[in-house]
C-alpha positions in Angstrom: -21.8 -5.6 -25.4 -18.1 -5.7 -24.0 -14.8 -4.8 -24.3 -12.5 -7.2 -22.6 -9.2 -7.0 -22.1 -7.1 -10.5 -22.1 -3.6 -10.5 -20.7 -2.4 -14.7 -20.9 0.6 -15.5 -22.9 -1.0 -19.4 -23.3 -2.3 -19.5 -27.0 -5.1 -21.9 -26.9 -6.4 -20.9 -24.1 -6.5 -17.0 -24.9 -8.3 -18.1 -28.4 -11.0 -20.2 -26.1 -11.6 -17.2 -24.4 -11.7 -14.5 -26.9 -14.0 -17.2 -28.9 -16.2 -18.3 -26.7 -16.3 -14.0 -26.2 -17.0 -12.9 -29.1 -19.6 -15.8 -30.2 -21.9 -14.3 -27.8 -21.1 -10.6 -29.2 -18.5 -8.8 -27.3 -15.1 -7.4 -28.0 -12.1 -9.7 -26.6 -8.4 -7.8 -27.6 -6.2 -10.9 -26.7 -2.1 -10.0 -25.3 0.0 -12.5 -24.8 2.2 -10.8 -23.0 2.6 -8.9 -19.8 4.1 -5.0 -21.0 1.8 -5.3 -24.2 -0.9 -5.8 -22.4 -0.3 -3.0 -19.3 0.2 -1.1 -21.9 -3.2 -1.4 -23.8 -4.9 -1.5 -20.5 -3.6 1.8 -19.4 -4.0 3.5 -23.2 -7.8 2.0 -24.0 -11.0 1.8 -22.1 -12.6 -1.5 -21.2 -15.1 -3.2 -19.5 -13.2 -5.5 -18.0 -9.7 -7.2 -18.2 -8.8 -10.7 -17.6 -5.8 -11.4 -16.4 -2.8 -14.9 -16.3 -1.6 -14.4 -13.0 1.9 -15.9 -14.3 3.3 -14.3 -17.5 6.8 -14.0 -19.0 8.9 -11.1 -19.3 9.6 -10.5 -15.9 6.1 -8.6 -16.0 3.3 -10.9 -13.9 -0.1 -10.6 -13.6 0.8 -8.8 -9.9 2.7 -6.5 -11.4 0.8 -5.9 -14.2 -2.7 -5.4 -11.7 -0.1 -3.4 -8.9 0.6 -1.0 -11.5 -3.1 0.1 -12.9 -4.6 0.0 -8.8 -1.3 2.4 -8.8 -2.0 4.6 -11.3 -6.0 5.0 -10.9 -6.7 2.3 -13.4 -10.3 1.0 -11.9 -10.4 -1.4 -15.0 -12.6 -5.0 -13.2 -9.8 -7.2 -13.1 -10.3 -10.8 -13.2 -7.4 -13.0 -12.5 -6.6 -16.8 -14.0 -4.4 -18.6 -12.7 -3.4 -22.3 -12.2 -2.1 -21.4 -7.7 -4.9 -22.5 -6.6 -3.2 -22.4 -3.1 -5.1 -19.7 -0.9 -2.4 -17.4 0.0 -1.6 -17.1 -3.9 -6.0 -16.1 -4.0 -5.2 -13.2 -1.2 -1.9 -12.2 -3.3 -4.2 -11.6 -6.1 -7.1 -9.7 -4.4 -4.7 -7.5 -2.5 -2.6 -6.4 -5.4 -5.9 -5.2 -6.8 -7.9 -8.0 -8.1 -11.0 -7.9 -8.2 -11.9 -11.3 -8.8 -9.8 -14.6 -8.5 -10.7 -17.7 -10.5 -8.4 -20.9 -11.0 -7.7 -23.4 -13.9 -9.1 -25.0 -15.2 -12.1 -23.0 -15.4 -15.6 -23.7 -16.2 -16.4 -20.8 -18.8 -20.3 -20.4 -17.5 -18.9 -19.5 -14.0 -16.4 -17.2 -16.4 -19.1 -15.6 -17.7 -21.2 -14.8 -14.6 -17.9 -13.7 -12.8 -17.5 -10.7 -15.5 -20.7 -10.1 -15.8 -20.9 -9.7 -11.5 -17.8 -7.1 -12.2 -18.6 -5.4 -14.7 -23.0 -4.9 -13.0 -20.3 -3.9 -9.5 -18.4 -1.3 -11.3 -21.3 0.5 -13.4 -23.4 0.7 -10.1 -21.3 3.6 -8.9 -20.5 3.6 -5.2 -21.2 1.4 -2.8 -24.8 1.8 -1.0 -25.5 0.8 2.5 -29.1 -0.6 2.7 -30.2 -3.1 -0.3 -33.8 -4.1 -0.3 -35.9 -6.8 -2.3 -39.5 -5.9 -2.2 -39.7 -6.2 1.7 -37.0 -7.8 2.4 -34.2 -4.7 3.4 -31.1 -5.6 5.1 -29.4 -2.4 6.4 -25.2 -3.4 5.5 -23.7 -0.6 8.0 -25.9 -1.4 11.4 -26.2 -5.5 9.8 -29.6 -5.2 10.6 -32.9 -7.4 8.5 -36.1 -6.7 7.7 -38.3 -8.6 6.0 -42.2 -6.7 5.9 -41.2 -4.8 9.0 -40.3 -8.2 10.9 -36.8 -8.2 12.6 -35.0 -11.0 11.1 -31.9 -12.1 13.7 -28.6 -14.1 11.9 -25.9 -15.2 12.6 -22.8 -13.4 11.2 -22.1 -16.1 8.2 -25.7 -16.3 7.6 -25.8 -12.5 6.9 -22.9 -12.5 4.8 -24.6 -14.8 2.8 -27.7 -12.8 2.3 -26.4 -9.6 1.6 -23.9 -11.7 -1.3 -27.3 -13.1 -3.0 -29.5 -9.9 -2.4 -26.0 -7.6 -4.2 -27.0 -10.6 -6.9 -30.3 -10.6 -7.3 -32.0 -11.8 -10.5 -28.4 -13.5 -11.0 -27.4 -17.0 -10.3 -25.1 -17.5 -7.8 -23.3 -20.8 -8.1 -22.0 -22.7 -4.7 -17.9 -22.1 -6.4 -18.9 -17.9 -6.4 -20.5 -18.0 -2.5 -17.2 -20.4 -1.5 -14.9 -17.8 -2.6 -16.9 -14.0 -1.7 -18.3 -16.1 1.8 -15.8 -18.7 2.7 -12.9 -17.2 1.0 -12.1 -21.0 -0.2 -11.9 -22.5 3.3 -14.1 -25.7 2.3 -13.9 -28.2 -0.2 -16.1 -27.1 -3.2 -17.7 -30.7 -2.9 -18.9 -29.8 0.8 -22.8 -29.2 2.2 -21.8 -26.3 4.3 -23.2 -24.2 1.4 -27.0 -26.0 1.2 -26.9 -26.3 4.3 -26.8 -22.7 5.2 -29.1 -22.1 2.4 -31.5 -24.0 4.2 -30.9 -22.1 7.3 -31.4 -18.8 6.0 -34.2 -19.3 3.2 -36.2 -20.4 6.7 -35.8 -17.4 8.3 -35.7 -15.0 5.7 -39.1 -17.0 4.0 -40.4 -18.9 6.6 -43.9 -17.8 7.0 -43.9 -15.1 3.8 -46.3 -16.0 0.7 -43.8 -15.0 -2.0 -40.7 -17.2 -1.2 -37.5 -14.7 -2.7 -35.1 -17.3 -2.1 -34.7 -20.1 -4.5 -32.5 -22.9 -6.0 -32.1 -23.4 -10.3 -31.0 -26.8 -10.7 -27.8 -28.1 -11.6 -26.7 -24.4 -11.5 -26.8 -22.8 -8.0 -29.2 -20.2 -6.7 -30.9 -17.1 -6.8 -32.3 -14.4 -4.6 -35.3 -13.2 -6.9 -39.2 -11.2 -6.1 -39.4 -12.0 -9.9 -38.8 -15.1 -10.2 -42.0 -17.8 -11.2 -43.1 -21.1 -10.1 -42.4 -22.6 -13.4 -38.5 -21.8 -12.9 -38.2 -22.7 -9.4 -37.3 -26.7 -9.0 -39.4 -29.2 -6.8 -39.2 -29.2 -2.8 -37.0 -25.9 -2.9 -38.4 -24.5 0.4 -36.3 -27.0 3.3 
């Protein structure tokens, strides 16, 4: 169960978010303006804050973010915004946002991003070594090994693998990968992600009896050592 603070001035969108979260057993608190939202964020503890980028009363989302971070409040913040430009997304992240999701959005993706942020927040300090089964990634030395065998990766492939490993056993959508690894520099409809995943899979899974990178039909990809053969799509090894 998550305690979620929603700062959103659009009552329809706020109700949609609150009802969806409540149906899943979470506890949403809705504030329709910046000052009230900032006060609640500072006075109480929440697992995550969903923050609209544009708010009335001269207290916009970026101002709230900067104030929270300046006062040492490190609650994970997912910024929602109708502003889709790359510069706006960068501004939101630099102001202290942990993730940025543009409107309109799909509720399942919102949940996936919330879960990733909460999991990351609860995991404590970042670690330098990631390991799943016999796959080992050194984030500092930027080295990848599987079964003791060195796997050379291109920079983008390394970023993609690290992102998948940080979200082990979780479905990662193409949009999530586009945001985390490519910074939205490609159209979401492009097949660049599928091409990179195919190359990465050949290097990471090629020659091994157990696959770690899986395609989840209609959703995205998952790195897992526990996924059953029945849960994998046909022909996922490209």
